[in-house]
C-alpha positions as a Markdown table, in Angstrom:
| # | Residue | x | y | z |
|---|---|---|---|---|
| 1 | Unk | 35.0 | -15.4 | 15.2 |
| 2 | Unk | 33.3 | -18.6 | 16.4 |
| 3 | Unk | 33.7 | -21.8 | 14.5 |
| 4 | Unk | 31.5 | -24.9 | 14.4 |
| 5 | Unk | 31.6 | -27.9 | 12.1 |
| 6 | Unk | 29.8 | -31.2 | 11.6 |
| 7 | Unk | 30.1 | -33.9 | 9.0 |
| 8 | Unk | 27.7 | -32.0 | 6.7 |
| 9 | Unk | 28.1 | -28.3 | 7.4 |
| 10 | Unk | 30.5 | -25.6 | 8.5 |
| 11 | Unk | 29.2 | -22.6 | 10.4 |
| 12 | Unk | 31.2 | -19.4 | 11.0 |
| 13 | Unk | 29.9 | -16.6 | 13.3 |
| 14 | Unk | 31.5 | -13.2 | 13.0 |
| 15 | Unk | 31.1 | -10.2 | 15.4 |
| 16 | Unk | 31.9 | -6.8 | 14.0 |
| 17 | Unk | 32.5 | -5.1 | 10.6 |
| 18 | Unk | 35.2 | -7.7 | 9.5 |
| 19 | Unk | 32.4 | -10.3 | 9.2 |
| 20 | Unk | 30.6 | -8.1 | 6.6 |
| 21 | Unk | 33.8 | -7.9 | 4.6 |
| 22 | Unk | 34.4 | -11.7 | 4.9 |
| 23 | Unk | 30.9 | -12.5 | 3.6 |
| 24 | Unk | 30.9 | -9.9 | 0.8 |
| 25 | Unk | 34.4 | -11.0 | -0.4 |
| 26 | Unk | 33.1 | -14.6 | -0.3 |
| 27 | Unk | 30.1 | -13.7 | -2.5 |
| 28 | Unk | 32.5 | -12.2 | -5.1 |
| 29 | Unk | 34.9 | -15.1 | -5.0 |
| 30 | Unk | 32.0 | -17.6 | -5.5 |
| 31 | Unk | 31.1 | -16.0 | -8.8 |
| 32 | Unk | 27.5 | -17.4 | -8.5 |
| 33 | Unk | 24.2 | -15.6 | -8.6 |
| 34 | Unk | 23.2 | -14.0 | -5.3 |
| 35 | Unk | 19.6 | -14.3 | -4.1 |
| 36 | Unk | 17.9 | -13.5 | -0.8 |
| 37 | Unk | 15.5 | -11.3 | 1.2 |
| 38 | Unk | 15.8 | -8.4 | 3.5 |
| 39 | Unk | 17.9 | -6.3 | 1.1 |
| 40 | Unk | 19.2 | -3.1 | 2.6 |
| 41 | Unk | 21.8 | -0.5 | 2.2 |
| 42 | Unk | 23.0 | -0.8 | 5.8 |
| 43 | Unk | 26.4 | -2.0 | 4.6 |
| 44 | Unk | 27.1 | 1.3 | 2.9 |
| 45 | Unk | 26.2 | 3.2 | 6.1 |
| 46 | Unk | 28.7 | 1.1 | 8.0 |
| 47 | Unk | 31.5 | 0.6 | 5.4 |
| 48 | Unk | 30.9 | 3.1 | 2.6 |
| 49 | Unk | 34.3 | 2.7 | 0.7 |
| 50 | Unk | 34.4 | -1.1 | 1.1 |
| 51 | Unk | 30.8 | -1.5 | -0.1 |
| 52 | Unk | 31.4 | 0.6 | -3.2 |
| 53 | Unk | 34.4 | -1.5 | -4.0 |
| 54 | Unk | 32.3 | -4.7 | -3.4 |
| 55 | Unk | 29.7 | -3.5 | -5.9 |
| 56 | Unk | 32.5 | -2.8 | -8.5 |
| 57 | Unk | 34.0 | -6.3 | -7.9 |
| 58 | Unk | 30.5 | -7.9 | -8.4 |
| 59 | Unk | 30.1 | -6.1 | -11.6 |
| 60 | Unk | 33.6 | -7.1 | -12.8 |
| 61 | Unk | 32.9 | -10.8 | -12.1 |
| 62 | Unk | 29.3 | -10.7 | -13.4 |
| 63 | Unk | 27.8 | -11.7 | -10.1 |
| 64 | Unk | 24.1 | -11.0 | -10.6 |
| 65 | Unk | 21.6 | -10.7 | -7.8 |
| 66 | Unk | 17.8 | -11.0 | -7.2 |
| 67 | Unk | 16.6 | -9.8 | -3.8 |
| 68 | Unk | 13.4 | -9.0 | -2.0 |
| 69 | Unk | 13.4 | -5.6 | -0.4 |
| 70 | Unk | 10.9 | -3.9 | 1.9 |
| 71 | Unk | 9.1 | -0.9 | 0.5 |
| 72 | Unk | 10.6 | 2.4 | 1.7 |
| 73 | Unk | 14.0 | 1.0 | 2.5 |
| 74 | Unk | 17.2 | 1.6 | 0.7 |
| 75 | Unk | 19.1 | -1.1 | -1.3 |
| 76 | Unk | 22.5 | -1.5 | -2.9 |
| 77 | Unk | 21.5 | -0.6 | -6.5 |
| 78 | Unk | 23.7 | -2.0 | -9.3 |
| 79 | Unk | 23.2 | -2.9 | -13.0 |
| 80 | Unk | 23.5 | -6.6 | -12.0 |
| 81 | Unk | 20.8 | -6.5 | -9.3 |
| 82 | Unk | 17.0 | -7.0 | -9.6 |
| 83 | Unk | 14.7 | -6.1 | -6.7 |
| 84 | Unk | 11.1 | -6.9 | -5.9 |
| 85 | Unk | 9.6 | -4.7 | -3.3 |
| 86 | Unk | 7.3 | -6.2 | -0.7 |
| 87 | Unk | 5.0 | -4.6 | 1.9 |
| 88 | Unk | 6.4 | -3.7 | 5.3 |
| 89 | Unk | 4.3 | -6.5 | 6.9 |
| 90 | Unk | 6.9 | -8.9 | 5.5 |
| 91 | Unk | 10.0 | -7.1 | 6.9 |
| 92 | Unk | 12.7 | -9.0 | 8.7 |
| 93 | Unk | 15.4 | -7.8 | 11.2 |
| 94 | Unk | 18.1 | -9.6 | 9.3 |
| 95 | Unk | 19.2 | -10.1 | 5.7 |
| 96 | Unk | 19.4 | -13.6 | 4.2 |
| 97 | Unk | 21.9 | -14.1 | 1.4 |
| 98 | Unk | 22.2 | -17.4 | -0.6 |
| 99 | Unk | 25.1 | -17.9 | -3.0 |
| 100 | Unk | 26.7 | -21.1 | -4.2 |
| 101 | Unk | 26.6 | -23.7 | -1.4 |
| 102 | Unk | 26.4 | -21.0 | 1.2 |
| 103 | Unk | 23.7 | -19.2 | 3.3 |
| 104 | Unk | 24.7 | -16.0 | 5.1 |
| 105 | Unk | 22.5 | -14.2 | 7.7 |
| 106 | Unk | 23.4 | -10.5 | 8.4 |
| 107 | Unk | 22.1 | -9.2 | 11.7 |
| 108 | Unk | 22.7 | -5.5 | 10.9 |
| 109 | Unk | 21.3 | -3.9 | 14.0 |
| 110 | Unk | 23.0 | -6.1 | 16.6 |
| 111 | Unk | 25.7 | -4.4 | 18.6 |
| 112 | Unk | 28.2 | -5.2 | 17.2 |
| 113 | Unk | 26.9 | -6.5 | 13.8 |
| 114 | Unk | 26.7 | -10.3 | 13.6 |
| 115 | Unk | 27.3 | -12.3 | 10.4 |
| 116 | Unk | 26.6 | -16.0 | 10.3 |
| 117 | Unk | 27.9 | -18.0 | 7.3 |
| 118 | Unk | 26.6 | -21.6 | 6.8 |
| 119 | Unk | 28.4 | -23.8 | 4.2 |
| 120 | Unk | 26.1 | -26.7 | 3.4 |
| 121 | Unk | 24.8 | -27.5 | -0.1 |
| 122 | Unk | 21.5 | -29.0 | 1.1 |
| 123 | Unk | 20.7 | -26.1 | 3.4 |
| 124 | Unk | 21.6 | -23.6 | 0.6 |
| 125 | Unk | 19.4 | -25.5 | -1.8 |
| 126 | Unk | 16.5 | -25.5 | 0.6 |
| 127 | Unk | 16.8 | -21.7 | 1.2 |
| 128 | Unk | 17.1 | -21.1 | -2.6 |
| 129 | Unk | 13.8 | -23.1 | -3.1 |
| 130 | Unk | 12.2 | -20.9 | -0.5 |
| 131 | Unk | 13.5 | -17.8 | -2.2 |
| 132 | Unk | 12.2 | -18.9 | -5.6 |
| 133 | Unk | 8.8 | -19.5 | -4.1 |
| 134 | Unk | 8.7 | -16.0 | -2.5 |
| 135 | Unk | 10.1 | -14.4 | -5.7 |
| 136 | Unk | 7.2 | -15.9 | -7.7 |
| 137 | Unk | 4.5 | -15.2 | -5.1 |
| 138 | Unk | 2.2 | -12.2 | -5.1 |
| 139 | Unk | 2.6 | -10.6 | -1.7 |
| 140 | Unk | -0.4 | -8.3 | -1.0 |
| 141 | Unk | -0.2 | -5.2 | 1.1 |
| 142 | Unk | -2.5 | -4.6 | 4.0 |
| 143 | Unk | -4.2 | -1.9 | 2.0 |
| 144 | Unk | -5.0 | -4.4 | -0.8 |
| 145 | Unk | -6.3 | -6.9 | 1.7 |
| 146 | Unk | -8.5 | -4.4 | 3.5 |
| 147 | Unk | -10.0 | -3.3 | 0.2 |
| 148 | Unk | -10.8 | -6.9 | -0.9 |
| 149 | Unk | -14.3 | -8.1 | -1.3 |
| 150 | Unk | -14.2 | -10.9 | 1.3 |
| 151 | Unk | -12.7 | -8.7 | 4.0 |
| 152 | Unk | -15.3 | -5.9 | 3.4 |
| 153 | Unk | -18.1 | -8.4 | 3.6 |
| 154 | Unk | -16.8 | -9.8 | 6.9 |
| 155 | Unk | -16.5 | -6.2 | 8.3 |
| 156 | Unk | -20.1 | -5.5 | 7.3 |
| 157 | Unk | -21.3 | -8.9 | 8.7 |
| 158 | Unk | -19.7 | -8.3 | 12.1 |
| 159 | Unk | -19.9 | -4.6 | 12.6 |
| 160 | Unk | -22.8 | -3.5 | 10.3 |
| 161 | Unk | -22.7 | 0.2 | 9.8 |
| 162 | Unk | -21.1 | 1.1 | 13.1 |
| 163 | Unk | -17.9 | 3.2 | 13.0 |
| 164 | Unk | -14.8 | 1.1 | 13.2 |
| 165 | Unk | -11.1 | 1.6 | 13.8 |
| 166 | Unk | -8.2 | -0.2 | 12.1 |
| 167 | Unk | -5.2 | -0.7 | 14.3 |
| 168 | Unk | -1.9 | -0.9 | 12.3 |
| 169 | Unk | 0.4 | -3.2 | 14.2 |
| 170 | Unk | 3.9 | -4.2 | 13.0 |
| 171 | Unk | 2.8 | -7.8 | 12.1 |
| 172 | Unk | -1.0 | -7.7 | 12.1 |
| 173 | Unk | -4.0 | -5.5 | 11.4 |
| 174 | Unk | -6.8 | -5.4 | 14.0 |
| 175 | Unk | -10.3 | -4.1 | 13.1 |
| 176 | Unk | -12.6 | -3.2 | 16.0 |
| 177 | Unk | -15.6 | -1.0 | 16.9 |
| 178 | Unk | -14.5 | 2.6 | 17.5 |
| 179 | Unk | -16.6 | 2.5 | 20.7 |
| 180 | Unk | -16.1 | -1.0 | 22.1 |
| 181 | Unk | -18.2 | -2.5 | 24.9 |
| 182 | Unk | -16.7 | -2.7 | 28.4 |
| 183 | Unk | -17.8 | -6.3 | 28.8 |
| 184 | Unk | -17.9 | -8.2 | 25.5 |
| 185 | Unk | -15.9 | -7.4 | 22.4 |
| 186 | Unk | -15.5 | -8.8 | 18.9 |
| 187 | Unk | -12.5 | -8.0 | 16.7 |
| 188 | Unk | -11.2 | -9.1 | 13.3 |
| 189 | Unk | -7.5 | -10.0 | 13.2 |
| 190 | Unk | -5.7 | -10.0 | 9.8 |
| 191 | Unk | -2.3 | -11.8 | 9.9 |
| 192 | Unk | 0.1 | -11.6 | 6.9 |
| 193 | Unk | 2.4 | -14.5 | 6.2 |
| 194 | Unk | 4.6 | -14.9 | 9.2 |
| 195 | Unk | 2.5 | -12.4 | 11.2 |
| 196 | Unk | 1.6 | -12.7 | 14.8 |
| 197 | Unk | -0.5 | -11.1 | 17.5 |
| 198 | Unk | 2.4 | -10.6 | 20.0 |
| 199 | Unk | 6.1 | -9.6 | 19.8 |
| 200 | Unk | 5.5 | -5.8 | 19.6 |
| 201 | Unk | 5.8 | -4.4 | 23.1 |
| 202 | Unk | 7.9 | -1.3 | 23.5 |
| 203 | Unk | 10.0 | 0.1 | 26.3 |
| 204 | Unk | 11.4 | -2.3 | 28.8 |
| 205 | Unk | 9.2 | -5.3 | 28.3 |
| 206 | Unk | 11.8 | -7.6 | 27.0 |
| 207 | Unk | 10.1 | -10.7 | 28.5 |
| 208 | Unk | 7.1 | -10.0 | 26.3 |
| 209 | Unk | 8.8 | -10.4 | 23.0 |
| 210 | Unk | 6.9 | -13.6 | 22.1 |
| 211 | Unk | 3.8 | -13.8 | 24.2 |
| 212 | Unk | 1.1 | -11.4 | 25.1 |
| 213 | Unk | -0.5 | -11.2 | 28.6 |
| 214 | Unk | -4.2 | -10.7 | 28.9 |
| 215 | Unk | -5.2 | -9.8 | 32.5 |
| 216 | Unk | -8.3 | -8.0 | 31.1 |
| 217 | Unk | -9.8 | -11.2 | 29.7 |
| 218 | Unk | -12.0 | -13.5 | 31.6 |
| 219 | Unk | -12.2 | -15.7 | 28.5 |
| 220 | Unk | -11.6 | -15.5 | 24.8 |
| 221 | Unk | -11.9 | -17.6 | 21.7 |
| 222 | Unk | -10.7 | -17.4 | 18.1 |
| 223 | Unk | -12.4 | -18.5 | 14.8 |
| 224 | Unk | -10.1 | -19.1 | 11.9 |
| 225 | Unk | -12.2 | -18.1 | 8.8 |
| 226 | Unk | -9.4 | -18.7 | 6.3 |
| 227 | Unk | -7.1 | -17.2 | 3.7 |
| 228 | Unk | -8.1 | -13.9 | 2.0 |
| 229 | Unk | -6.9 | -12.2 | -1.1 |
| 230 | Unk | -8.2 | -9.6 | -3.7 |
| 231 | Unk | -10.4 | -11.2 | -6.2 |
| 232 | Unk | -11.8 | -13.9 | -3.9 |
| 233 | Unk | -15.4 | -13.9 | -2.8 |
| 234 | Unk | -14.9 | -16.4 | 0.0 |
| 235 | Unk | -12.3 | -17.7 | 2.4 |
| 236 | Unk | -9.7 | -20.2 | 1.2 |
| 237 | Unk | -9.3 | -23.3 | 3.4 |
| 238 | Unk | -5.9 | -23.6 | 5.1 |
| 239 | Unk | -4.7 | -26.6 | 7.0 |
| 240 | Unk | -2.8 | -26.4 | 10.3 |
| 241 | Unk | -1.4 | -23.0 | 9.4 |
| 242 | Unk | -2.3 | -21.0 | 12.5 |
| 243 | Unk | 0.1 | -21.7 | 15.4 |
| 244 | Unk | -1.4 | -21.2 | 18.9 |
| 245 | Unk | 1.4 | -21.0 | 21.5 |
| 246 | Unk | 0.3 | -20.6 | 25.1 |
| 247 | Unk | 0.9 | -21.2 | 28.8 |
| 248 | Unk | -1.4 | -23.4 | 30.8 |
| 249 | Unk | -1.1 | -21.3 | 34.0 |
| 250 | Unk | -1.5 | -17.7 | 34.9 |
| 251 | Unk | 1.4 | -17.1 | 37.2 |
| 252 | Unk | 4.3 | -18.7 | 35.4 |
| 253 | Unk | 7.6 | -17.3 | 34.1 |
| 254 | Unk | 8.2 | -17.5 | 30.4 |
| 255 | Unk | 10.5 | -20.3 | 29.5 |
| 256 | Unk | 9.0 | -22.9 | 31.8 |
| 257 | Unk | 8.7 | -25.8 | 29.4 |
| 258 | Unk | 6.3 | -27.8 | 31.6 |
| 259 | Unk | 3.6 | -25.2 | 31.2 |
| 260 | Unk | 4.2 | -24.2 | 27.6 |
| 261 | Unk | 2.1 | -25.8 | 24.8 |
| 262 | Unk | 1.7 | -25.3 | 21.1 |
| 263 | Unk | -1.2 | -26.3 | 18.8 |
| 264 | Unk | -1.7 | -25.9 | 15.1 |
| 265 | Unk | -5.2 | -24.9 | 13.9 |
| 266 | Unk | -7.0 | -25.1 | 10.5 |
| 267 | Unk | -9.7 | -22.9 | 9.0 |
| 268 | Unk | -13.3 | -23.9 | 8.6 |
| 269 | Unk | -13.3 | -25.6 | 12.1 |
| 270 | Unk | -15.1 | -24.7 | 15.3 |
| 271 | Unk | -13.8 | -21.8 | 17.4 |
| 272 | Unk | -11.0 | -22.6 | 20.0 |
| 273 | Unk | -10.3 | -21.0 | 23.4 |
| 274 | Unk | -7.2 | -18.9 | 23.7 |
| 275 | Unk | -8.0 | -17.7 | 27.3 |
| 276 | Unk | -10.0 | -19.6 | 30.0 |
| 277 | Unk | -10.9 | -18.5 | 33.5 |
| 278 | Unk | -8.5 | -21.1 | 35.0 |
| 279 | Unk | -5.5 | -19.3 | 33.6 |
| 280 | Unk | -5.2 | -21.3 | 30.4 |
| 281 | Unk | -3.8 | -19.0 | 27.7 |
| 282 | Unk | -3.3 | -16.0 | 30.0 |
| 283 | Unk | 0.0 | -15.7 | 28.1 |
| 284 | Unk | -0.4 | -16.6 | 24.4 |
| 285 | Unk | 0.4 | -15.8 | 20.9 |
| 286 | Unk | -1.3 | -16.5 | 17.5 |
| 287 | Unk | 1.0 | -16.7 | 14.4 |
| 288 | Unk | 0.4 | -17.4 | 10.8 |
| 289 | Unk | 2.7 | -20.0 | 9.2 |
| 290 | Unk | 0.9 | -20.0 | 5.8 |
| 291 | Unk | 2.0 | -18.0 | 2.7 |
| 292 | Unk | -1.1 | -15.8 | 2.5 |
| 293 | Unk | -3.1 | -13.4 | 4.7 |
| 294 | Unk | -5.5 | -15.1 | 7.1 |
| 295 | Unk | -8.6 | -13.6 | 8.7 |
| 296 | Unk | -9.4 | -14.5 | 12.3 |
| 297 | Unk | -12.3 | -13.4 | 14.5 |
| 298 | Unk | -11.7 | -12.8 | 18.2 |
| 299 | Unk | -14.5 | -12.9 | 20.8 |
| 300 | Unk | -13.5 | -11.8 | 24.3 |
| 301 | Unk | -15.2 | -11.4 | 27.6 |
| 302 | Unk | -13.6 | -8.7 | 29.8 |
| 303 | Unk | -13.2 | -8.4 | 33.5 |
| 304 | Unk | -14.7 | -5.4 | 35.2 |
| 305 | Unk | -12.4 | -2.3 | 34.9 |
| 306 | Unk | -11.1 | -0.3 | 37.8 |
| 307 | Unk | -11.8 | 3.4 | 37.4 |
| 308 | Unk | -8.9 | 5.2 | 35.7 |
| 309 | Unk | -8.5 | 7.8 | 38.5 |
| 310 | Unk | -6.0 | 10.1 | 36.7 |
| 311 | Unk | -8.0 | 13.3 | 37.1 |
| 312 | Unk | -7.3 | 13.8 | 40.8 |
| 313 | Unk | -3.6 | 13.2 | 40.3 |
| 314 | Unk | -3.4 | 15.7 | 37.5 |
| 315 | Unk | -5.4 | 18.4 | 39.3 |
| 316 | Unk | -3.0 | 18.3 | 42.2 |
| 317 | Unk | -0.2 | 19.6 | 39.9 |
| 318 | Unk | 0.7 | 23.2 | 38.8 |
| 319 | Unk | -1.0 | 24.4 | 35.6 |
| 320 | Unk | 1.9 | 23.9 | 33.2 |
| 321 | Unk | 2.5 | 20.4 | 34.5 |
| 322 | Unk | -1.2 | 19.5 | 34.2 |
| 323 | Unk | -1.0 | 20.3 | 30.5 |
| 324 | Unk | 2.0 | 18.0 | 30.0 |
| 325 | Unk | 0.3 | 15.1 | 31.9 |
| 326 | Unk | -3.0 | 15.5 | 30.1 |
| 327 | Unk | -1.2 | 15.3 | 26.8 |
| 328 | Unk | 0.7 | 12.1 | 27.8 |
| 329 | Unk | -2.5 | 10.5 | 29.1 |
| 330 | Unk | -4.3 | 11.3 | 25.9 |
| 331 | Unk | -1.4 | 9.9 | 23.8 |
| 332 | Unk | -1.4 | 6.6 | 25.8 |
| 333 | Unk | -5.2 | 6.2 | 25.4 |
| 334 | Unk | -5.1 | 7.0 | 21.6 |
| 335 | Unk | -1.8 | 5.6 | 20.5 |
| 336 | Unk | -0.6 | 3.0 | 23.1 |
| 337 | Unk | 2.9 | 1.8 | 22.5 |
| 338 | Unk | 3.2 | 3.8 | 19.3 |
| 339 | Unk | 4.2 | 6.8 | 21.5 |
| 340 | Unk | 7.6 | 5.2 | 21.5 |
| 341 | Unk | 8.0 | 5.2 | 17.7 |
| 342 | Unk | 9.5 | 8.7 | 17.5 |
| 343 | Unk | 10.4 | 9.1 | 21.1 |
| 344 | Unk | 12.0 | 6.2 | 23.0 |
| 345 | Unk | 11.6 | 8.0 | 26.3 |
| 346 | Unk | 8.6 | 10.4 | 26.7 |
| 347 | Unk | 9.7 | 11.1 | 30.3 |
| 348 | Unk | 12.1 | 13.7 | 28.8 |
| 349 | Unk | 9.1 | 15.8 | 28.1 |
| 350 | Unk | 7.9 | 15.8 | 31.7 |
| 351 | Unk | 10.8 | 17.7 | 33.3 |
| 352 | Unk | 9.9 | 19.4 | 36.6 |
| 353 | Unk | 7.2 | 16.9 | 37.6 |
| 354 | Unk | 8.1 | 15.0 | 40.8 |
| 355 | Unk | 8.7 | 11.2 | 40.4 |
| 356 | Unk | 6.1 | 10.3 | 43.0 |
| 357 | Unk | 3.4 | 12.1 | 40.9 |
| 358 | Unk | 4.6 | 10.4 | 37.7 |
| 359 | Unk | 4.6 | 7.0 | 39.4 |
| 360 | Unk | 1.0 | 7.5 | 40.7 |
| 361 | Unk | -0.2 | 8.6 | 37.3 |
| 362 | Unk | 1.4 | 5.7 | 35.5 |
| 363 | Unk | 0.1 | 3.2 | 38.1 |
| 364 | Unk | -3.4 | 4.6 | 37.5 |
| 365 | Unk | -2.9 | 4.3 | 33.7 |
| 366 | Unk | -2.5 | 0.5 | 34.2 |
| 367 | Unk | -6.3 | 0.6 | 34.4 |
| 368 | Unk | -6.7 | 2.0 | 30.9 |
| 369 | Unk | -8.7 | -0.3 | 28.6 |
| 370 | Unk | -6.7 | -2.2 | 26.0 |
| 371 | Unk | -8.0 | -1.3 | 22.5 |
| 372 | Unk | -5.4 | -3.3 | 20.7 |
| 373 | Unk | -2.5 | -0.8 | 21.1 |
| 374 | Unk | -1.2 | -2.4 | 24.3 |
| 375 | Unk | -2.2 | 0.7 | 26.3 |
| 376 | Unk | -1.7 | -0.9 | 29.8 |
| 377 | Unk | 1.7 | -2.3 | 28.8 |
| 378 | Unk | 2.7 | 1.2 | 27.7 |
| 379 | Unk | 2.1 | 2.4 | 31.3 |
| 380 | Unk | 4.3 | -0.5 | 32.5 |
| 381 | Unk | 7.1 | 0.5 | 30.1 |
| 382 | Unk | 6.9 | 4.1 | 31.4 |
| 383 | Unk | 7.0 | 2.9 | 35.1 |
| 384 | Unk | 10.1 | 0.8 | 34.3 |
| 385 | Unk | 11.8 | 3.8 | 32.6 |
| 386 | Unk | 11.0 | 6.0 | 35.6 |
| 387 | Unk | 12.4 | 3.3 | 37.9 |
| 388 | Unk | 15.8 | 3.7 | 36.4 |
| 389 | Unk | 16.2 | 7.0 | 38.3 |
| 390 | Unk | 13.5 | 6.5 | 41.0 |
| 391 | Unk | 13.4 | 2.8 | 41.8 |
| 392 | Unk | 12.2 | 3.1 | 45.4 |
| 393 | Unk | 9.4 | 5.6 | 44.5 |
| 394 | Unk | 8.0 | 3.3 | 41.8 |
| 395 | Unk | 8.2 | 0.3 | 44.1 |
| 396 | Unk | 6.3 | 2.0 | 46.9 |
| 397 | Unk | 3.5 | 3.2 | 44.6 |
| 398 | Unk | 3.1 | -0.2 | 43.0 |
| 399 | Unk | 3.1 | -1.9 | 46.4 |
| 400 | Unk | 0.5 | 0.5 | 47.7 |
| 401 | Unk | -1.7 | -0.1 | 44.6 |
| 402 | Unk | -1.3 | -3.8 | 45.0 |
| 403 | Unk | -2.5 | -3.7 | 48.6 |
| 404 | Unk | -5.5 | -1.4 | 47.8 |
| 405 | Unk | -6.5 | -3.1 | 44.6 |
| 406 | Unk | -5.8 | 0.1 | 42.8 |
| 407 | Unk | -4.6 | -1.5 | 39.5 |
| 408 | Unk | -4.4 | -4.9 | 37.9 |
| 409 | Unk | -2.4 | -7.2 | 40.2 |
| 410 | Unk | -0.7 | -8.9 | 37.3 |
| 411 | Unk | 1.1 | -5.8 | 36.0 |
| 412 | Unk | 1.9 | -4.6 | 39.6 |
| 413 | Unk | 3.5 | -7.9 | 40.5 |
| 414 | Unk | 5.5 | -8.0 | 37.2 |
| 415 | Unk | 6.9 | -4.5 | 37.9 |
| 416 | Unk | 7.8 | -5.3 | 41.5 |
| 417 | Unk | 9.5 | -8.5 | 40.4 |
| 418 | Unk | 11.6 | -6.7 | 37.9 |
| 419 | Unk | 12.6 | -4.0 | 40.4 |
| 420 | Unk | 13.9 | -6.7 | 42.8 |
């Protein structure tokens, strides 16, 4: 346990299962209503007997609870608990619990589990006000937003009767033409409260947790049209609710404060640049700090694409291996980083294929167009997974592609840097 204290608050940080016990016992001892969000039954998975006893203790001491839970997730059901279920767009990796003068944060999926307990009356009061606001707010699902009049009108205005695709990201929805241009594209971005355009890369791209690289963009701009909700015929004005975080240079490591900037944008104002040819915004993220869904329009000019070049690599393989490679290439093109949802390492399905052939294929896949599923970054993740057992092979193929301009230099340099 770590311990910190100031004149106003006391903070305890616990690592492991004993921290769960400490917080749950504290909730019972306080004998005050428990409120919070991120409700889950993870505690029962980790400590089944203790959790059942905790529920009994709460009932004996009349400790009632009101919690927000994500649709489709389990909760600790009791006669003294009320739950409001919210769409998955509002999910959180942690559970926040407020009781008495205490706020507890439960990081269930850390290894080991981390529990943070903050004793501070003002902090607890602030969190409780936030909870009461959320408890009384109607949180619309993505399906309700997409079916709303104002969103349907904007889709028709931008795309007409052309076929569209709706990309379901973890913290956003992206609407685009099914057959996008290779030079200029327009997309609609729908951000839920707290949603963002980055922070969703899979595989090994830990450095990309907060910002998204855009080597395919020569320039790009965003228009914030405003808040959307069912029943509205127009966009609601929002003030300084869209946070634009970016770097002012192209070749810069994340974390370099001198190159990092933030701006807050309002709706019903002129478009603003998120990428410029001089490198401005090459790394950037757009996030929604308001309490409602917001609709943005992205207009982007693309750099000329390098031919994909996977066909020749696949034809050089035996027939059974060709089928495996063709399936993976198709999956990357159609699903992007969603290929990792049910399979954290697709390389397991490619047994028998030599590492140098895999490396050449994944380097070629760095040229795949990005249709909002982070397709090129999926190839990066696969190269880094492959490098765990064939580091030198991956390094040689990336270096060769860099020297021959066979793939975007940004991704190749990133991979080589990581391999060093």
